[in-house]
C-alpha positions as CSV (number, residue, x, y, z in Angstrom):
1,M,87.2,96.7,128.5
2,T,87.4,98.5,125.2
3,T,90.7,100.1,124.1
4,N,90.9,103.7,122.7
5,S,91.1,102.5,119.2
6,E,88.0,100.4,119.5
7,R,86.1,103.4,121.1
8,R,87.3,105.5,118.3
9,F,86.2,102.9,115.8
10,I,82.7,102.7,117.4
11,E,82.2,106.5,117.2
12,Q,83.5,106.7,113.6
13,W,81.4,103.8,112.4
14,R,78.3,105.1,114.1
15,D,78.9,108.4,112.4
16,Q,79.5,106.8,109.0
17,K,76.4,104.7,109.1
18,K,74.0,107.4,110.5
19,G,72.1,107.9,107.2
20,P,70.5,105.4,105.0
21,K,72.5,102.4,103.9
22,W,72.0,103.3,100.2
23,Q,73.7,106.6,100.8
24,Y,76.7,104.9,102.3
25,Y,76.9,102.5,99.4
26,L,76.5,105.3,96.8
27,I,79.3,107.5,98.2
28,F,81.8,104.8,98.9
29,T,81.1,102.9,95.6
30,I,81.8,106.2,93.7
31,A,85.0,106.8,95.7
32,W,86.4,103.2,95.4
33,T,85.5,103.2,91.6
34,V,87.6,106.3,91.1
35,V,90.5,104.9,93.0
36,S,90.4,101.6,91.4
37,F,90.0,103.1,87.9
38,L,93.1,105.3,88.5
39,V,95.2,102.4,89.8
40,I,94.1,100.2,86.9
41,F,94.7,102.9,84.2
42,F,98.1,103.8,85.6
43,L,99.2,100.2,85.9
44,L,98.1,99.3,82.4
45,K,99.7,102.6,81.0
46,L,102.9,101.7,82.8
47,F,103.2,98.0,82.1
48,T,101.4,97.4,78.9
49,G,100.7,98.7,75.4
50,L,96.9,98.2,75.6
51,W,96.1,101.9,75.0
52,E,97.5,101.7,71.6
53,T,96.0,98.5,70.7
54,G,92.8,98.4,72.9
55,G,90.9,101.0,71.0
56,P,88.1,103.2,72.4
57,N,86.2,100.3,74.0
58,L,89.1,99.7,76.5
59,I,88.0,102.8,78.5
60,Y,84.5,101.3,78.8
61,L,85.8,98.0,80.0
62,L,88.0,99.7,82.6
63,I,85.1,101.8,83.9
64,A,83.0,98.6,84.1
65,I,85.7,96.7,86.0
66,S,86.4,99.6,88.3
67,F,82.7,99.8,89.2
68,V,82.6,96.2,90.0
69,I,85.7,96.5,92.2
70,G,84.3,99.7,93.8
71,A,80.9,98.0,94.6
72,L,82.7,94.9,96.0
73,S,85.1,97.0,98.1
74,T,82.3,98.9,99.6
75,H,80.2,95.9,100.5
76,L,83.2,94.1,102.0
77,T,84.1,97.2,104.0
78,Y,80.6,97.7,105.3
79,F,80.1,94.0,106.2
80,T,83.4,93.7,108.0
81,N,83.0,97.0,109.9
82,E,79.5,95.9,110.9
83,K,80.9,92.6,112.1
84,K,83.7,94.3,114.1
85,Y,81.2,96.8,115.6
86,H,78.8,94.1,116.8
87,Q,81.7,91.9,118.2
88,I,83.0,94.8,120.3
89,L,79.5,95.7,121.6
90,S,78.8,92.1,122.5
91,R,82.1,91.8,124.2
92,E,81.5,95.1,126.0
93,R,78.0,93.8,127.2
94,K,79.5,90.5,128.2
95,D,82.2,92.3,130.4
96,H,79.5,94.6,131.7
97,V,77.3,91.6,133.0
98,E,80.4,89.9,134.3
99,L,81.3,92.9,136.5
100,K,77.8,93.0,137.9
101,N,78.0,89.4,139.1
């Protein structure tokens, strides 16, 4: 028996992955890249003096690091959500078969 939160997860996950996989990866990689860039930028600004000593190449390094973090976050999110989705569906099928018997 699925809970309300699991049903909501299934609906939302089906809606998110409706389109092509590359589109999901593109949108969420950009979003996670922006978020991670802002977090790294403000933490470095708050706790270090790298902006004065790092020079203009520091921004390019931060963008590259943020992109890698964004891509990894997107991939991990997709992988874990897909795994959770299939686990819920297989448990639901198993429960359905047991009820028939």
